[in-house]
N, C-alpha and C positions, 0 to 999 in steps of 0.2 A: 554517334555522341552520347546518346543516351545507357551506353554499355558502362561507360564511367561512374554512375552515381550507381549503380545497379553493382556492380564491380565492388566497388570502397564498401559500399552497404555487405557487402557480405564476407568481406573482409575483417568486417571489425564483430559482424556476430558469429562471425568463428574465432577469435578473440578472444570476445568474453564468453563465449560459451567453454571455451578451454581454460578461462581461470575462472570459472565455475567449477570445473572438472578435478581442479588443481586442491579447489578448496573446501572438497571433498575426503581427503584425504582421511585417514586417520594418524594421529599420533600419537607414541610408540617408546616403552620407557620399561629399563629392567634390572633388578636391583637382588643383587647376594647377601640375603640379613643377616647376624652376627650372631652367631653360637648361645647363644642364651636367648628365652622368653622375649615377647614384648610387645609393644605394639610399633603399625608400621601404618605412614600417612602417606598422601599421595595430593597434594592441593591440583584439581581441576576446570581451569574456566570453560565455560558452557562455548557451544558452538553459536555466530551467529549468521543470519540470514536478513539481511533487510536492515541491519541495526537492534532485529531485535535478539533479544536468546535464545535461541535453540534446545532442544531434549537431547543432553547424552547416554550415549552409550559405551559401553566400560565391560573387555573382555578380563576376566584374571585368569592367567594361567602360573598353575603352584605346586611343580614336580608333577603326581598322577591328579589332581584337582585341579575341576579350573568352574569360573564362574561369570556367567555376564550378567548382567547393572543396567534400567535402564532408569536414568537422574531425569527427573519433568523435571524444565524451566520453569521460572512464576510466565505466569502468563499476561499480568498486572503488574502497576507499580511500577515504583524508578528502577524498582531490581530488571526488570525485564528490557529495557531500553538502556540502562549506564553501566558502566564499564567499571573494574572488575567485575564479575559473578560470577557466580561458579557452587562450585561445591568439596568437600572435604572427606576422599574417602579410607576408610578407617580397618584397615585388618590386623588384625589376632595373630600374631606367631605363636602357638602355644605350647612350641617342642623349638631343644635349642639344635635344632640344624642346619645348615647351609643351603638347603633349598633352593633356586634358582627362584624369583617370580618375573611373570614378566606383564606390566598391564596397559592395553591397545585404549586407545578412544577413539571419537571422532570429536570431543570437545580438546581443547589446549591444558596439558601437563606441564603446571606452573613451577611446579615442585615438587619433588619426591622424583621416584619412593626410597624414606627413607625410616629406620627405627628409632623412636627418640620422644622428643616433649611433644605436646600436642601445640600447633602450626597455628601465627596470631588471625586467619584470615577464618577462623571459629571466632575469633569476638568483630567482624563484622555483618552487620543485616544484612548485604547480599551471599553470603557463603551458607551452604548449610550442609552439617555436619553424613554423613550418609556411611553409615556399620555392616 
């Protein structure tokens, strides 16, 4: 009779572990910019753990260039616990080419990547501009 509660507990722990592992999967987005120079923006929310914003890792692969960026999450104040909070990644597209761009992050990509006007999230105090 004691095996049933132990089995139930083991099942719950296994399900929780699988759910936690699923949460750490990186999101990715690809974009082929138009053949004109400009600025490419991507809006990314911080990943969360126990309701708190965590630092995000962003990998940018653009043709032969590759870049890794770590964006620190706010550790104090309202932005560390409220949603949405994140950052706007700003990339300069200097040449009139159509080289594909791939962005992979541990956060959540909310919008973009896109070439155009500055996103409205920049006006939010819980978002910061990262270039």
